[in-house]
N, C-alpha and C positions, 0 to 999 in steps of 0.2 A: 504494500500500500504506500510505502514511502516513495517509491518510484513514481506512482501516479500523482501524488501530491507535488513532487518535484517537477514533473513534466507539466502538470496543469498550471502550477504557479508560474513557471518559466514562460509558457505559451501565453498565459493571460496577460503578462506584462507587455507583450508585443501586440500590435494591432495590424489588422489587415482589412481588406474590403471597405476602405473608406472610414476606418476608425472602429469597425465592429470587433468586439472581443472574440478571439478564437482560442479554444482550449483543445489541445491534442493529447490523446492517450496513445502512446506508441505501442508497437508490437510486443514489447517485453513488459509493458505496464499492466497493472491489474488494479481494479477498484472494487471494493466490497462495501456497499452502502448506497447512499442517496447523493446524487450530484444535481444541483439546480444552478444554471448559469444564465447570465444575460449575454447572449451572443451565440456563436456557432460552436458545435462540438464535433470533433473528428475522433473516432474510436478505431484503433487497430489492434488493441490488446484484449484482455479479459475483463468483463464487467458482470457483477452480480448485484442486483438491487433495483435502483430506479434512476433513470436519466431524464432530465427535463431541461430544455433549452428554449430561450425566447426566439432564437434563430434556427438555423438548419442543423440537422444531425446527420452525420455520414458514418456508416458502419463499413469499414474496409473488409476486403476479402480475407484478411488474416485474423479478423476479430471473432470472438466467441462471447456472445452477450446473453446472459440469463437475467433479463430485466425488462421492466416496462419502459417504453420510450415515448417521449412527447417532444415535438418540435414543429417548426413551421413547414419546412420541406424535409422529408426523411428519405435517405438513400441507404439501401441495404444491399451489400455485396458479400457479406459474411454470413455467419450463423447467428440467428436471433431466436430465442425462446422467450416469448413474453408478448404482451399486448402493445400495440403501437397506435399512437394518435398523431396524425399529421394534419395540421391546421390547413395546409395547402395541398401538397402532393407527396405521395409515397411512391418511390421508384424502387422496384426490386430488380437488381442487376442480374445478369446471366449466372453469376456464381452465388447469388443470394438464396438463403433458405430461411423462411420465416414461419415459425410455429406459434400462432397466437391470433387473437382477434384484432382487427384493425378498424379504426375510425378515420376516414379520409374525406377530402373534397374531390381529389383526383387520384387515380391509380394507374401506374405504368408497370407492366410486368414484361421483362425481356425474356427471350427464348432461353430456356435452361433454368430459370428461377423456379422455386417452389414456394407455395403459400398454402398452409394448412390452418384454417380458421375461418371465422365469420367476417364478412366485410360489411361495414355500415358506411354509406356515403351520405354526406350532408353538404350544404352550401359552404363555400370558402369562408374561413374566419381569418381575421387579421391578427 
């Protein structure tokens, strides 16, 4: 967990995307618990618990996530076991595997991706 805190703190100090806060959890990082951030989150490591971001959430192909995820746009290219709420769009990449219920405004599923769960679609939220 110390690695995740170190990586998250380091990344949070830098800004990208016109001043938006971006937190990165690298491939060797792990997080056990709840993370709520103002900005974007990129996950390439292991997470157990709950992830909530005001911005976008990206789950890399190297990631293994056992957590609920909430974000504006959510992209899954790794393994996710948990419910996902995307206020705008959920994109399941070709290497993505999602086991859980999803609440989305828009859904994109690329060839090769798997989704096991219920899908609820509603108008886009800001």
